[in-house]
C-alpha positions as CSV (number, residue, x, y, z in Angstrom):
1,M,83.7,-111.8,45.5
2,L,84.8,-108.3,44.3
3,H,85.0,-105.3,46.5
4,W,81.7,-103.7,46.9
5,A,82.0,-101.0,44.7
6,D,82.6,-102.9,41.5
7,Y,79.4,-104.4,41.8
8,V,78.0,-100.8,42.0
9,K,80.1,-100.0,38.8
10,F,78.6,-103.1,37.2
11,F,75.1,-101.7,38.1
12,V,75.6,-98.4,36.7
13,A,77.4,-99.4,33.4
14,L,74.6,-102.1,32.8
15,A,72.0,-99.2,33.7
16,V,73.5,-96.8,31.0
17,I,74.0,-99.4,28.4
18,V,70.2,-100.5,29.1
19,N,69.3,-96.7,28.9
20,P,65.6,-97.0,29.1
21,V,65.6,-93.1,28.8
22,S,66.3,-93.3,25.2
23,A,63.6,-96.0,24.8
24,L,61.2,-93.4,25.8
25,P,60.3,-92.0,22.7
26,L,59.9,-95.2,21.0
27,F,57.7,-96.8,23.1
28,V,55.5,-93.9,23.5
29,S,55.2,-93.6,19.4
30,M,54.5,-98.0,19.6
31,T,52.1,-97.8,22.3
32,A,50.1,-94.8,21.0
33,N,47.0,-96.9,20.1
34,N,47.1,-98.7,23.3
35,S,45.2,-98.6,26.5
36,T,46.8,-97.6,29.3
37,A,46.2,-101.3,31.0
38,E,48.1,-102.7,27.8
39,K,51.1,-100.4,28.1
40,R,51.4,-101.5,31.8
41,Q,51.2,-105.2,30.3
42,I,53.9,-104.3,27.7
43,A,56.2,-102.6,30.1
44,R,55.7,-105.4,32.4
45,M,56.8,-107.9,29.6
46,A,59.5,-106.1,28.4
47,S,61.4,-105.6,31.9
48,V,60.6,-109.5,32.6
49,S,62.1,-110.7,29.3
50,V,65.4,-108.0,29.7
51,A,65.4,-109.6,33.3
52,V,65.5,-113.0,31.7
53,V,68.0,-112.4,28.9
54,L,70.6,-111.1,31.6
55,V,70.1,-113.5,33.9
56,L,70.8,-116.1,31.5
57,A,73.7,-114.2,29.9
58,A,75.3,-114.5,33.4
59,F,74.7,-118.1,33.8
60,L,75.5,-119.3,30.4
61,G,78.1,-116.9,29.4
62,Q,81.3,-118.9,30.8
63,P,79.9,-122.2,29.3
64,I,79.6,-120.4,25.8
65,L,82.7,-118.7,26.0
66,T,84.4,-122.2,26.6
67,L,82.5,-123.9,24.3
68,F,83.8,-121.7,21.4
69,G,87.4,-121.4,22.8
70,I,87.4,-117.9,23.7
71,T,89.1,-116.6,26.7
72,I,87.4,-114.1,28.9
73,A,90.6,-111.5,27.9
74,S,89.4,-111.4,24.3
75,F,85.9,-111.3,25.3
76,K,86.7,-108.2,27.3
77,V,88.4,-106.8,24.4
78,G,85.7,-107.3,21.6
79,G,83.1,-106.3,24.1
80,A,84.7,-103.0,25.0
81,I,84.9,-102.2,21.1
82,L,81.6,-103.2,20.8
83,I,80.4,-100.8,24.2
84,L,82.7,-97.9,22.9
85,L,80.9,-98.1,19.7
86,M,77.8,-97.7,21.2
87,A,78.8,-94.9,23.8
88,I,80.0,-92.6,20.6
89,S,76.5,-93.4,19.1
90,M,75.0,-92.2,22.2
91,M,77.1,-89.1,22.6
92,H,75.7,-88.2,19.2
93,A,72.4,-88.8,20.2
94,A,71.9,-91.2,17.3
95,P,70.3,-94.2,16.9
96,N,72.9,-97.3,17.4
97,R,72.0,-100.1,14.4
98,S,73.7,-102.9,16.9
99,K,70.5,-102.5,19.0
100,Q,68.1,-102.0,16.2
101,T,68.2,-101.2,12.6
102,P,65.5,-98.8,10.7
103,E,64.1,-101.9,9.0
104,E,63.6,-103.5,12.5
105,A,61.8,-100.5,13.8
106,L,59.7,-100.7,10.9
107,E,58.4,-104.1,11.1
108,A,57.8,-103.5,14.9
109,R,55.5,-101.0,14.5
110,N,53.4,-103.7,12.5
111,K,53.6,-106.1,15.2
112,E,50.5,-106.5,17.9
113,S,53.1,-106.9,20.6
114,I,56.5,-105.0,20.9
115,A,57.3,-106.3,24.2
116,V,59.6,-108.9,23.7
117,V,60.9,-107.8,20.3
118,P,62.2,-105.1,19.7
119,L,61.7,-103.3,23.0
120,A,63.5,-105.8,25.4
121,I,65.6,-107.5,22.5
122,P,67.1,-105.7,21.2
123,L,66.6,-102.6,22.0
124,L,67.1,-102.7,25.8
125,A,69.1,-106.0,26.4
126,G,71.2,-105.9,23.4
127,P,74.5,-107.0,22.6
128,G,76.3,-104.4,24.7
129,A,74.3,-105.6,27.7
130,I,74.7,-109.3,27.4
131,S,78.5,-108.8,26.6
132,T,78.9,-106.5,29.8
133,T,76.9,-109.0,32.1
134,I,79.1,-111.9,30.7
135,V,82.3,-109.9,31.6
136,Y,81.2,-109.1,34.9
137,A,79.8,-112.4,35.8
138,T,83.0,-114.3,34.8
139,E,85.2,-112.1,37.1
140,R,85.0,-114.7,39.9
141,A,84.0,-118.3,40.1
142,S,81.8,-118.2,43.1
143,L,77.9,-118.7,44.1
144,P,77.9,-115.6,46.0
145,H,79.5,-113.1,43.3
146,L,77.0,-114.8,40.7
147,G,74.1,-114.0,42.9
148,L,75.2,-110.3,43.2
149,I,75.7,-110.2,39.5
150,V,72.0,-111.6,39.2
151,L,71.0,-109.1,41.7
152,C,72.6,-106.2,39.8
153,C,70.6,-107.5,36.6
154,L,67.3,-107.6,38.1
155,L,67.7,-104.3,39.9
156,V,68.4,-103.0,36.3
157,A,65.3,-104.4,35.0
158,A,63.3,-102.8,37.6
159,V,64.7,-99.7,36.9
160,A,63.5,-100.2,33.0
161,W,60.0,-101.4,34.3
162,V,59.6,-97.8,36.1
163,A,61.3,-95.9,33.3
164,L,58.4,-97.5,30.8
165,R,55.7,-97.2,33.1
166,L,56.5,-93.8,33.5
167,A,57.3,-93.0,30.0
168,T,54.6,-90.9,28.6
169,P,54.8,-88.2,31.4
170,V,58.7,-88.6,31.5
171,S,59.2,-88.1,27.8
172,T,56.7,-84.8,27.5
173,W,58.7,-83.6,30.4
174,L,62.1,-84.0,29.2
175,G,61.0,-83.4,25.4
176,E,63.6,-84.3,22.6
177,T,66.4,-82.1,23.7
178,G,66.2,-83.2,27.4
179,V,66.5,-86.9,26.0
180,N,69.6,-86.5,23.9
181,V,71.0,-84.7,26.6
182,A,70.6,-87.4,29.1
183,T,71.7,-89.7,26.4
184,R,74.9,-87.9,25.7
185,L,75.8,-87.6,29.2
186,M,75.1,-91.7,29.2
187,G,77.6,-92.3,26.6
188,L,80.2,-90.2,28.4
189,L,80.2,-92.4,31.4
190,L,79.8,-95.9,29.1
191,A,83.2,-94.8,27.1
192,A,84.9,-94.5,30.0
193,V,83.9,-98.4,31.6
194,A,84.4,-99.4,27.4
195,V,87.9,-98.2,28.2
196,E,88.7,-99.6,31.4
197,M,87.4,-103.0,30.0
198,F,89.5,-102.6,27.1
199,T,92.5,-101.9,29.1
200,S,92.1,-104.9,31.3
201,G,91.7,-107.5,28.5
202,L,94.3,-106.1,26.8
203,L,96.8,-106.1,29.6
204,V,96.2,-109.9,29.7
205,L,96.6,-110.7,26.1
206,L,99.5,-108.1,26.0
207,P,101.6,-108.6,29.5
208,G,104.5,-106.6,28.1
209,L,102.7,-103.8,28.2
210,K,102.4,-103.8,32.1
């Protein structure tokens, strides 16, 4: 198992990548015509979908990488680049196309249920969250380690559920400026996580850099 601080770091990094705060305005606009009960159901379904996707990533990440002959170090470098691009986008408070394209957002407005797609996938549990989960899950090959990773994933899904349940009052209280400020701060934290992940993967691929 890793040190407890590493699991805290994973939880924080995953929560920042999932970033339910940035999804609040979209959730409010997409559910404007839904009743309170329907909004609660959408929030619950979205958080459950996030939990399922992240837990599956934790369990199936290593077999998938092995199937395609991808080393953990290479996946770390590739995942870090993706996460860094997301962080830069967040620091500019701009929508990230790796999570959702404008075409997908337009299509989502015409769907009856937006809980699973695009709210849970790929807006919340997108490529960055999935790759981060796989990287941390493959750090140790032990059941207790995997159990703690799954616990962190479930906690992040619970945070997303609480944020979506409180979407209307929180987005009203924060306003667009508040959401942008929070997104920029989380982008800064995410950039640091990406650099650390990139460095650890690069040191394995290029041991001469040590």
